[in-house]
Short mmCIF file of the C-alpha atoms (twelve columns), coordinates in Angstrom:
data_MODEL
# 
_entry.id   MODEL 
# 
loop_
_atom_site.group_PDB 
_atom_site.id 
_atom_site.type_symbol 
_atom_site.label_atom_id 
_atom_site.label_alt_id 
_atom_site.label_comp_id 
_atom_site.label_asym_id 
_atom_site.label_seq_id 
_atom_site.Cartn_x 
_atom_site.Cartn_y 
_atom_site.Cartn_z 
_atom_site.pdbx_PDB_model_num 
ATOM 1   C CA . UNK A 1   0.000   0.000   0.000  1 
ATOM 2   C CA . UNK A 2   2.871   2.391   0.756  1 
ATOM 3   C CA . UNK A 3   4.892   1.248   -2.274 1 
ATOM 4   C CA . UNK A 4   7.996   0.499   -0.189 1 
ATOM 5   C CA . UNK A 5   9.663   -2.854  0.436  1 
ATOM 6   C CA . UNK A 6   9.282   -4.953  3.578  1 
ATOM 7   C CA . UNK A 7   12.992  -4.607  4.520  1 
ATOM 8   C CA . UNK A 8   12.647  -0.828  4.291  1 
ATOM 9   C CA . UNK A 9   9.676   -0.915  6.642  1 
ATOM 10  C CA . UNK A 10  11.596  -3.140  9.075  1 
ATOM 11  C CA . UNK A 11  14.542  -0.745  9.040  1 
ATOM 12  C CA . UNK A 12  12.272  2.271   9.633  1 
ATOM 13  C CA . UNK A 13  10.558  0.503   12.555 1 
ATOM 14  C CA . UNK A 14  13.932  -0.421  14.039 1 
ATOM 15  C CA . UNK A 15  15.158  3.154   13.687 1 
ATOM 16  C CA . UNK A 16  12.039  4.486   15.372 1 
ATOM 17  C CA . UNK A 17  12.307  1.983   18.229 1 
ATOM 18  C CA . UNK A 18  15.913  3.035   18.741 1 
ATOM 19  C CA . UNK A 19  14.907  6.706   18.780 1 
ATOM 20  C CA . UNK A 20  12.030  6.338   21.266 1 
ATOM 21  C CA . UNK A 21  13.860  3.810   23.465 1 
ATOM 22  C CA . UNK A 22  11.250  1.045   23.680 1 
ATOM 23  C CA . UNK A 23  9.873   -1.753  21.435 1 
ATOM 24  C CA . UNK A 24  6.846   -0.903  19.328 1 
ATOM 25  C CA . UNK A 25  5.991   -4.465  18.241 1 
ATOM 26  C CA . UNK A 26  6.428   -8.062  19.361 1 
ATOM 27  C CA . UNK A 27  6.451   -11.026 16.987 1 
ATOM 28  C CA . UNK A 28  3.433   -13.337 17.327 1 
ATOM 29  C CA . UNK A 29  3.615   -16.324 14.997 1 
ATOM 30  C CA . UNK A 30  4.394   -14.997 11.534 1 
ATOM 31  C CA . UNK A 31  3.096   -11.521 12.252 1 
ATOM 32  C CA . UNK A 32  3.648   -8.551  14.512 1 
ATOM 33  C CA . UNK A 33  1.419   -7.103  17.222 1 
ATOM 34  C CA . UNK A 34  1.844   -3.688  18.886 1 
ATOM 35  C CA . UNK A 35  3.199   -3.526  22.424 1 
ATOM 36  C CA . UNK A 36  1.352   -1.582  25.127 1 
ATOM 37  C CA . UNK A 37  3.990   1.156   24.778 1 
ATOM 38  C CA . UNK A 38  3.561   1.108   21.006 1 
ATOM 39  C CA . UNK A 39  -0.200  1.565   21.275 1 
ATOM 40  C CA . UNK A 40  0.231   4.464   23.688 1 
ATOM 41  C CA . UNK A 41  2.784   6.097   21.375 1 
ATOM 42  C CA . UNK A 42  0.400   5.647   18.430 1 
ATOM 43  C CA . UNK A 43  -2.407  7.409   20.305 1 
ATOM 44  C CA . UNK A 44  -0.139  10.415  20.808 1 
ATOM 45  C CA . UNK A 45  0.856   10.502  17.147 1 
ATOM 46  C CA . UNK A 46  -2.779  10.125  16.098 1 
ATOM 47  C CA . UNK A 47  -3.674  13.097  18.312 1 
ATOM 48  C CA . UNK A 48  -1.142  15.218  16.444 1 
ATOM 49  C CA . UNK A 49  -2.748  14.327  13.110 1 
ATOM 50  C CA . UNK A 50  -6.178  15.156  14.538 1 
ATOM 51  C CA . UNK A 51  -4.781  18.577  15.438 1 
ATOM 52  C CA . UNK A 52  -3.524  19.068  11.870 1 
ATOM 53  C CA . UNK A 53  -6.948  18.146  10.471 1 
ATOM 54  C CA . UNK A 54  -8.544  20.712  12.777 1 
ATOM 55  C CA . UNK A 55  -6.211  23.397  11.423 1 
ATOM 56  C CA . UNK A 56  -7.556  22.674  7.936  1 
ATOM 57  C CA . UNK A 57  -11.129 23.013  9.231  1 
ATOM 58  C CA . UNK A 58  -10.270 26.292  10.982 1 
ATOM 59  C CA . UNK A 59  -8.712  27.719  7.818  1 
ATOM 60  C CA . UNK A 60  -11.785 26.766  5.812  1 
ATOM 61  C CA . UNK A 61  -14.064 28.328  8.436  1 
ATOM 62  C CA . UNK A 62  -12.162 31.616  8.380  1 
ATOM 63  C CA . UNK A 63  -11.996 31.629  4.602  1 
ATOM 64  C CA . UNK A 64  -15.721 31.039  4.075  1 
ATOM 65  C CA . UNK A 65  -16.922 33.009  7.159  1 
ATOM 66  C CA . UNK A 66  -19.060 30.076  8.266  1 
ATOM 67  C CA . UNK A 67  -19.853 29.132  11.840 1 
ATOM 68  C CA . UNK A 68  -16.929 26.738  12.119 1 
ATOM 69  C CA . UNK A 69  -16.343 23.814  14.482 1 
ATOM 70  C CA . UNK A 70  -16.447 23.805  18.273 1 
ATOM 71  C CA . UNK A 71  -14.761 20.757  19.768 1 
ATOM 72  C CA . UNK A 72  -15.618 19.909  23.373 1 
ATOM 73  C CA . UNK A 73  -14.410 17.269  25.804 1 
ATOM 74  C CA . UNK A 74  -16.663 16.690  28.808 1 
ATOM 75  C CA . UNK A 75  -16.850 14.397  31.797 1 
ATOM 76  C CA . UNK A 76  -19.698 11.870  31.841 1 
ATOM 77  C CA . UNK A 77  -21.684 13.595  34.574 1 
ATOM 78  C CA . UNK A 78  -22.027 16.682  32.356 1 
ATOM 79  C CA . UNK A 79  -22.120 15.171  28.870 1 
ATOM 80  C CA . UNK A 80  -25.466 13.368  29.222 1 
ATOM 81  C CA . UNK A 81  -27.926 16.082  30.303 1 
ATOM 82  C CA . UNK A 82  -26.375 19.511  30.868 1 
ATOM 83  C CA . UNK A 83  -24.100 19.668  27.829 1 
ATOM 84  C CA . UNK A 84  -26.748 18.700  25.232 1 
ATOM 85  C CA . UNK A 85  -29.037 21.447  26.578 1 
ATOM 86  C CA . UNK A 86  -26.400 24.139  26.005 1 
ATOM 87  C CA . UNK A 87  -25.384 22.770  22.609 1 
ATOM 88  C CA . UNK A 88  -29.016 22.731  21.521 1 
ATOM 89  C CA . UNK A 89  -29.461 26.414  22.357 1 
ATOM 90  C CA . UNK A 90  -26.478 27.546  20.283 1 
ATOM 91  C CA . UNK A 91  -27.098 25.033  17.493 1 
ATOM 92  C CA . UNK A 92  -30.634 26.334  16.941 1 
ATOM 93  C CA . UNK A 93  -29.449 29.963  16.898 1 
ATOM 94  C CA . UNK A 94  -26.676 29.317  14.360 1 
ATOM 95  C CA . UNK A 95  -27.156 26.166  12.225 1 
ATOM 96  C CA . UNK A 96  -23.783 26.777  10.533 1 
ATOM 97  C CA . UNK A 97  -21.907 25.670  13.650 1 
ATOM 98  C CA . UNK A 98  -20.595 22.114  13.837 1 
ATOM 99  C CA . UNK A 99  -20.008 20.436  17.176 1 
ATOM 100 C CA . UNK A 100 -17.514 17.680  17.963 1 
ATOM 101 C CA . UNK A 101 -18.191 16.230  21.420 1 
ATOM 102 C CA . UNK A 102 -16.130 13.658  23.309 1 
ATOM 103 C CA . UNK A 103 -16.828 12.091  26.695 1 
ATOM 104 C CA . UNK A 104 -13.612 11.456  28.640 1 
ATOM 105 C CA . UNK A 105 -12.241 11.591  32.160 1 
ATOM 106 C CA . UNK A 106 -10.688 14.742  33.582 1 
ATOM 107 C CA . UNK A 107 -6.983  13.904  33.015 1 
ATOM 108 C CA . UNK A 108 -7.611  12.934  29.375 1 
ATOM 109 C CA . UNK A 109 -9.585  16.128  28.760 1 
ATOM 110 C CA . UNK A 110 -6.865  18.304  30.268 1 
ATOM 111 C CA . UNK A 111 -4.264  16.591  28.093 1 
ATOM 112 C CA . UNK A 112 -6.375  17.155  24.973 1 
ATOM 113 C CA . UNK A 113 -6.867  20.842  25.828 1 
ATOM 114 C CA . UNK A 114 -3.176  21.388  26.516 1 
ATOM 115 C CA . UNK A 115 -2.215  19.818  23.173 1 
ATOM 116 C CA . UNK A 116 -5.002  21.803  21.443 1 
ATOM 117 C CA . UNK A 117 -6.779  18.710  20.170 1 
ATOM 118 C CA . UNK A 118 -10.035 20.234  21.482 1 
ATOM 119 C CA . UNK A 119 -11.198 23.812  22.023 1 
ATOM 120 C CA . UNK A 120 -12.950 23.439  25.358 1 
ATOM 121 C CA . UNK A 121 -12.739 21.054  28.263 1 
ATOM 122 C CA . UNK A 122 -15.392 20.568  30.924 1 
ATOM 123 C CA . UNK A 123 -13.734 18.846  33.864 1 
ATOM 124 C CA . UNK A 124 -14.884 17.668  37.266 1 
ATOM 125 C CA . UNK A 125 -12.164 18.965  39.530 1 
ATOM 126 C CA . UNK A 126 -10.244 22.179  40.119 1 
ATOM 127 C CA . UNK A 127 -7.288  21.911  37.712 1 
ATOM 128 C CA . UNK A 128 -3.790  22.722  38.873 1 
ATOM 129 C CA . UNK A 129 -2.133  21.966  35.543 1 
ATOM 130 C CA . UNK A 130 0.029   24.263  33.473 1 
ATOM 131 C CA . UNK A 131 -1.157  25.156  30.000 1 
ATOM 132 C CA . UNK A 132 -4.888  25.606  30.588 1 
ATOM 133 C CA . UNK A 133 -6.920  28.734  31.203 1 
ATOM 134 C CA . UNK A 134 -10.022 28.670  33.385 1 
ATOM 135 C CA . UNK A 135 -13.011 30.250  31.664 1 
ATOM 136 C CA . UNK A 136 -15.601 29.427  34.322 1 
ATOM 137 C CA . UNK A 137 -15.731 27.476  37.559 1 
ATOM 138 C CA . UNK A 138 -18.471 26.612  39.998 1 
ATOM 139 C CA . UNK A 139 -18.985 24.148  42.811 1 
ATOM 140 C CA . UNK A 140 -21.910 22.254  44.214 1 
ATOM 141 C CA . UNK A 141 -22.370 19.892  47.194 1 
ATOM 142 C CA . UNK A 142 -22.369 16.150  46.751 1 
ATOM 143 C CA . UNK A 143 -25.510 14.161  47.560 1 
ATOM 144 C CA . UNK A 144 -26.222 10.633  48.760 1 
ATOM 145 C CA . UNK A 145 -27.811 8.245   46.270 1 
ATOM 146 C CA . UNK A 146 -30.252 5.833   47.885 1 
ATOM 147 C CA . UNK A 147 -32.351 2.919   46.505 1 
ATOM 148 C CA . UNK A 148 -35.976 3.987   46.476 1 
ATOM 149 C CA . UNK A 149 -36.983 1.000   48.641 1 
ATOM 150 C CA . UNK A 150 -34.338 1.768   51.295 1 
ATOM 151 C CA . UNK A 151 -35.510 3.028   54.687 1 
ATOM 152 C CA . UNK A 152 -33.518 6.253   54.176 1 
ATOM 153 C CA . UNK A 153 -35.542 7.081   51.063 1 
ATOM 154 C CA . UNK A 154 -38.601 7.861   53.163 1 
ATOM 155 C CA . UNK A 155 -36.782 10.181  55.560 1 
ATOM 156 C CA . UNK A 156 -36.375 13.955  55.221 1 
ATOM 157 C CA . UNK A 157 -33.319 16.170  55.570 1 
ATOM 158 C CA . UNK A 158 -29.605 15.546  55.205 1 
ATOM 159 C CA . UNK A 159 -27.819 12.296  55.999 1 
ATOM 160 C CA . UNK A 160 -24.743 11.949  58.227 1 
ATOM 161 C CA . UNK A 161 -22.095 9.810   56.531 1 
ATOM 162 C CA . UNK A 162 -20.289 9.203   59.825 1 
ATOM 163 C CA . UNK A 163 -23.378 7.467   61.185 1 
ATOM 164 C CA . UNK A 164 -24.212 5.582   57.992 1 
ATOM 165 C CA . UNK A 165 -20.651 4.300   57.594 1 
ATOM 166 C CA . UNK A 166 -21.185 2.032   60.623 1 
ATOM 167 C CA . UNK A 167 -24.268 0.280   59.263 1 
ATOM 168 C CA . UNK A 168 -24.625 0.834   55.503 1 
ATOM 169 C CA . UNK A 169 -22.655 -0.301  52.462 1 
ATOM 170 C CA . UNK A 170 -21.469 2.252   49.893 1 
ATOM 171 C CA . UNK A 171 -20.143 2.080   46.367 1 
ATOM 172 C CA . UNK A 172 -16.606 3.497   46.630 1 
ATOM 173 C CA . UNK A 173 -14.115 4.943   44.162 1 
ATOM 174 C CA . UNK A 174 -10.792 3.173   44.569 1 
ATOM 175 C CA . UNK A 175 -7.831  4.686   46.380 1 
ATOM 176 C CA . UNK A 176 -8.000  8.457   45.875 1 
ATOM 177 C CA . UNK A 177 -10.401 9.242   43.033 1 
ATOM 178 C CA . UNK A 178 -12.672 11.050  43.628 1 
ATOM 179 C CA . UNK A 179 -11.960 11.265  47.388 1 
ATOM 180 C CA . UNK A 180 -9.659  14.230  46.806 1 
ATOM 181 C CA . UNK A 181 -12.405 15.980  44.840 1 
ATOM 182 C CA . UNK A 182 -14.866 15.440  47.668 1 
ATOM 183 C CA . UNK A 183 -12.520 16.800  50.356 1 
ATOM 184 C CA . UNK A 184 -13.664 13.835  52.395 1 
ATOM 185 C CA . UNK A 185 -11.966 13.080  55.725 1 
ATOM 186 C CA . UNK A 186 -9.457  10.224  55.367 1 
ATOM 187 C CA . UNK A 187 -10.904 8.371   58.362 1 
ATOM 188 C CA . UNK A 188 -14.416 8.471   56.934 1 
ATOM 189 C CA . UNK A 189 -13.151 7.453   53.514 1 
ATOM 190 C CA . UNK A 190 -11.329 4.449   55.013 1 
ATOM 191 C CA . UNK A 191 -14.432 3.425   56.944 1 
ATOM 192 C CA . UNK A 192 -16.643 3.556   53.838 1 
ATOM 193 C CA . UNK A 193 -14.092 1.608   51.813 1 
ATOM 194 C CA . UNK A 194 -13.660 -1.069  54.490 1 
ATOM 195 C CA . UNK A 195 -17.324 -2.089  54.218 1 
ATOM 196 C CA . UNK A 196 -17.534 -1.814  50.433 1 
ATOM 197 C CA . UNK A 197 -17.372 -4.715  47.974 1 
ATOM 198 C CA . UNK A 198 -18.068 -2.448  44.968 1 
ATOM 199 C CA . UNK A 199 -15.441 -0.040  43.616 1 
ATOM 200 C CA . UNK A 200 -15.995 1.935   40.406 1 
ATOM 201 C CA . UNK A 201 -14.238 4.614   38.365 1 
ATOM 202 C CA . UNK A 202 -17.085 7.023   37.578 1 
ATOM 203 C CA . UNK A 203 -20.279 8.438   39.022 1 
ATOM 204 C CA . UNK A 204 -22.828 7.195   36.434 1 
ATOM 205 C CA . UNK A 205 -21.747 3.600   37.072 1 
ATOM 206 C CA . UNK A 206 -22.062 4.157   40.812 1 
ATOM 207 C CA . UNK A 207 -25.634 5.360   40.278 1 
ATOM 208 C CA . UNK A 208 -26.507 2.227   38.328 1 
ATOM 209 C CA . UNK A 209 -25.099 0.005   41.081 1 
ATOM 210 C CA . UNK A 210 -27.153 1.814   43.721 1 
ATOM 211 C CA . UNK A 211 -30.235 0.726   41.809 1 
ATOM 212 C CA . UNK A 212 -29.130 -2.819  40.981 1 
ATOM 213 C CA . UNK A 213 -27.188 -3.809  44.112 1 
ATOM 214 C CA . UNK A 214 -29.250 -1.900  46.726 1 
ATOM 215 C CA . UNK A 215 -26.272 -0.002  48.155 1 
ATOM 216 C CA . UNK A 216 -25.599 3.693   48.760 1 
ATOM 217 C CA . UNK A 217 -23.243 6.053   46.926 1 
ATOM 218 C CA . UNK A 218 -21.865 9.570   47.229 1 
ATOM 219 C CA . UNK A 219 -22.628 11.353  43.962 1 
ATOM 220 C CA . UNK A 220 -22.443 14.735  42.323 1 
ATOM 221 C CA . UNK A 221 -25.964 16.122  41.724 1 
ATOM 222 C CA . UNK A 222 -25.627 15.950  37.920 1 
ATOM 223 C CA . UNK A 223 -24.978 12.211  37.960 1 
ATOM 224 C CA . UNK A 224 -27.637 11.848  40.645 1 
ATOM 225 C CA . UNK A 225 -30.211 13.428  38.334 1 
ATOM 226 C CA . UNK A 226 -29.298 10.941  35.617 1 
ATOM 227 C CA . UNK A 227 -29.695 8.054   38.056 1 
ATOM 228 C CA . UNK A 228 -33.094 9.315   39.228 1 
ATOM 229 C CA . UNK A 229 -34.304 9.611   35.627 1 
ATOM 230 C CA . UNK A 230 -33.334 5.968   35.083 1 
ATOM 231 C CA . UNK A 231 -35.594 5.075   38.022 1 
ATOM 232 C CA . UNK A 232 -35.190 3.106   41.203 1 
ATOM 233 C CA . UNK A 233 -33.160 5.652   43.193 1 
ATOM 234 C CA . UNK A 234 -33.577 8.914   45.095 1 
ATOM 235 C CA . UNK A 235 -31.033 11.276  46.601 1 
ATOM 236 C CA . UNK A 236 -30.697 13.341  49.773 1 
ATOM 237 C CA . UNK A 237 -28.274 16.078  50.859 1 
ATOM 238 C CA . UNK A 238 -25.198 15.176  52.911 1 
ATOM 239 C CA . UNK A 239 -24.360 16.632  56.306 1 
ATOM 240 C CA . UNK A 240 -20.636 16.740  55.507 1 
ATOM 241 C CA . UNK A 241 -19.365 19.581  53.325 1 
ATOM 242 C CA . UNK A 242 -18.191 17.611  50.271 1 
ATOM 243 C CA . UNK A 243 -17.610 19.799  47.224 1 
ATOM 244 C CA . UNK A 244 -17.876 18.925  43.541 1 
ATOM 245 C CA . UNK A 245 -16.198 21.293  41.069 1 
ATOM 246 C CA . UNK A 246 -17.176 21.888  37.448 1 
ATOM 247 C CA . UNK A 247 -14.640 23.872  35.442 1 
ATOM 248 C CA . UNK A 248 -14.543 24.994  31.814 1 
ATOM 249 C CA . UNK A 249 -10.978 25.254  30.505 1 
ATOM 250 C CA . UNK A 250 -9.212  26.083  27.266 1 
ATOM 251 C CA . UNK A 251 -5.617  26.343  26.130 1 
ATOM 252 C CA . UNK A 252 -5.917  30.080  25.483 1 
ATOM 253 C CA . UNK A 253 -8.998  32.290  25.449 1 
ATOM 254 C CA . UNK A 254 -7.644  34.418  22.587 1 
ATOM 255 C CA . UNK A 255 -7.598  31.386  20.286 1 
ATOM 256 C CA . UNK A 256 -11.324 30.659  20.675 1 
ATOM 257 C CA . UNK A 257 -13.828 31.646  18.015 1 
ATOM 258 C CA . UNK A 258 -16.724 33.966  18.779 1 
ATOM 259 C CA . UNK A 259 -19.064 30.977  18.563 1 
ATOM 260 C CA . UNK A 260 -17.007 29.058  21.124 1 
ATOM 261 C CA . UNK A 261 -17.027 32.034  23.498 1 
ATOM 262 C CA . UNK A 262 -20.781 32.347  23.008 1 
ATOM 263 C CA . UNK A 263 -21.163 28.692  23.921 1 
ATOM 264 C CA . UNK A 264 -19.142 29.263  27.098 1 
ATOM 265 C CA . UNK A 265 -21.503 32.109  28.050 1 
ATOM 266 C CA . UNK A 266 -24.561 29.930  27.390 1 
ATOM 267 C CA . UNK A 267 -23.199 26.989  29.316 1 
ATOM 268 C CA . UNK A 268 -21.899 29.062  32.233 1 
ATOM 269 C CA . UNK A 269 -25.333 30.655  32.728 1 
ATOM 270 C CA . UNK A 270 -27.017 27.267  32.527 1 
ATOM 271 C CA . UNK A 271 -24.646 25.735  35.078 1 
ATOM 272 C CA . UNK A 272 -25.096 28.685  37.444 1 
ATOM 273 C CA . UNK A 273 -28.883 28.286  37.350 1 
ATOM 274 C CA . UNK A 274 -28.603 24.533  37.888 1 
ATOM 275 C CA . UNK A 275 -26.204 24.931  40.809 1 
ATOM 276 C CA . UNK A 276 -28.494 27.531  42.420 1 
ATOM 277 C CA . UNK A 277 -31.360 25.015  42.241 1 
ATOM 278 C CA . UNK A 278 -29.262 22.339  43.933 1 
ATOM 279 C CA . UNK A 279 -28.193 24.698  46.718 1 
ATOM 280 C CA . UNK A 280 -31.773 25.769  47.376 1 
ATOM 281 C CA . UNK A 281 -32.827 22.126  47.582 1 
ATOM 282 C CA . UNK A 282 -29.970 21.408  49.991 1 
ATOM 283 C CA . UNK A 283 -30.941 24.330  52.293 1 
ATOM 284 C CA . UNK A 284 -34.597 23.295  52.294 1 
ATOM 285 C CA . UNK A 285 -33.691 19.719  53.186 1 
ATOM 286 C CA . UNK A 286 -31.643 20.904  56.159 1 
# 
C-alpha cells in the first residue's frame, strides 16, 4: 500500500524503536502485534494528526466566514444532560456551527486541551495543571444516592455519613479518586471503603449500582439526576461539606472563536442556574 519494500519498513521501525527507546511491536507467529507502549505512542501521534486536520477546518471556516467547528471534551456527569441542553441552544441559533463532542475523564480532557486537540474542556475537579486557562468554575455539594426502597428514602433532611458508615454499604471509588475531589476526611473514607465490595471509576456507574445492588453512593448532583431519571433511586443532601467542582478550561482564550465564546456564556449561565437550584434544595432539606 505504501509502495515500499518490507525490509525498508523493518529498518524504519527499528530506527524508530531506537529513537524512542522502547519496542513498538512483538512477533506473534508470523506476524507482529503492537506492544502496550507502542499503542500508547500511536495514540499520541494520532492526536497530532487530529490537530492538523482541525487546522484545515479552521482555515476553511475563516476563509468562508461560516460558523466553524467547536470541539468539546466533557466528563460523563455533564455530557449526558447539561451539555446537550447548552449545545441545543447555540445550534438552533446558528445552524452553521458544527459540534464535535467527546466524553472522557478529567486527566484525558486536560491533556487534549493542553495539546489543542479540542477547544474546550469541561472537567470535574479544580485543575492545577500548566497550559490551561479557566473560563468558568463553579462548585456544588455532593448528595447521597439511595435505593428507592431503602428506609432512608422515606426520611427527610440531610444524611450523616459518619453514622451511615457504621451500618450501611457504599459504592466506593478506589484509592483516591474522587476522594480528593470530595474533600472527604481520610478516616471516613477508610471506613466507607472497608465495608464496600463495589469499587468503580465514575459516578454514572455508581448510580446504576445503587439501583441494581441496593447499596448507597456519594454522587455529584448531575450524575444523581441521571440516576433518578433511570428510576429506582432517590437522593438526599449530605451533612458533611463535600464539594464537587465543574470547570470549563481552554488552552488560550484568545484562540477561541466567537461561537465558542458564546457557547461558554450559554453553558456558564445554565450551570449557574442549575447549581443555584441544587443549593436551594440542599438548604430546604436541612
